[in-house]
N, C-alpha and C positions, 0 to 999 in steps of 0.2 A: 901398901900400894897394891901390890899384884893380890894379895890375900883379900882384899875387900870384894872382889869380882869373881872368887873361886865357885865353879858351878858344881863340883863334887862328883863328876863322873870320872875324873882322872884316875881315881883309885880302882874303876873297872878297866879303864881303858889302856893301860900299862900292862897288867899280866895278860890283858886278850892279846895285845899285840907281841909279847914274848911267847906266849902258849901256841898262839896260831902259826907263828914262825916255825917253832920247835916241832908242831904237828906236820906242818908241811915238809920240813926237811926229813922228819922220820917215816912218815907214811906215804906222801904223796910221790915223792923222788923215788922211792924204793919200787913202789908199784908200776911206776912209768918205765923204770930201768928193767923191771922183769918183764914188761909188755913189748920193749923193745921201741919205746915212743921217746926218742932222743930230744926232739925239739921242747916237747911237753916237760921232759925231766929238767932240761936247761931253765925253762921259765920258771918251773915250780923252785928250783934251787935259788934263782933271783929272787923270788918273792919271798921265799922262807928267810934268806938273808936280810931282806930289806926289811922285813917285819921284826926281826931280832934287833936290827941296828937301830930302827925307828923306836922300838921299845926301850932299849939301852940308853938311847939318847935322851928320850922323855924321864926316864928315871934318873939318870945324872944331872939332866937340867933342873928337875924339882928338888933333887937334894942340894944342888950348888944355890938354888933361890933361896930354899929354908935355911941354910948355913949362912949366906952372906948378904941378904936382904932384909 
């Protein structure tokens, strides 16, 4: 059912969510912290974690669908 309408971009989207979240947390947060930009640092930290959580949820969801459906 679900596999019939699979578009193929999912294999690229999940690593992009995970990598962008990791890069935001490692690079942007550090630069904003060094520059003393506290608001930007907080927003970058939230967006980085959001990207990681969304990527992880998509990965887990795809795994669950493959196993149980």
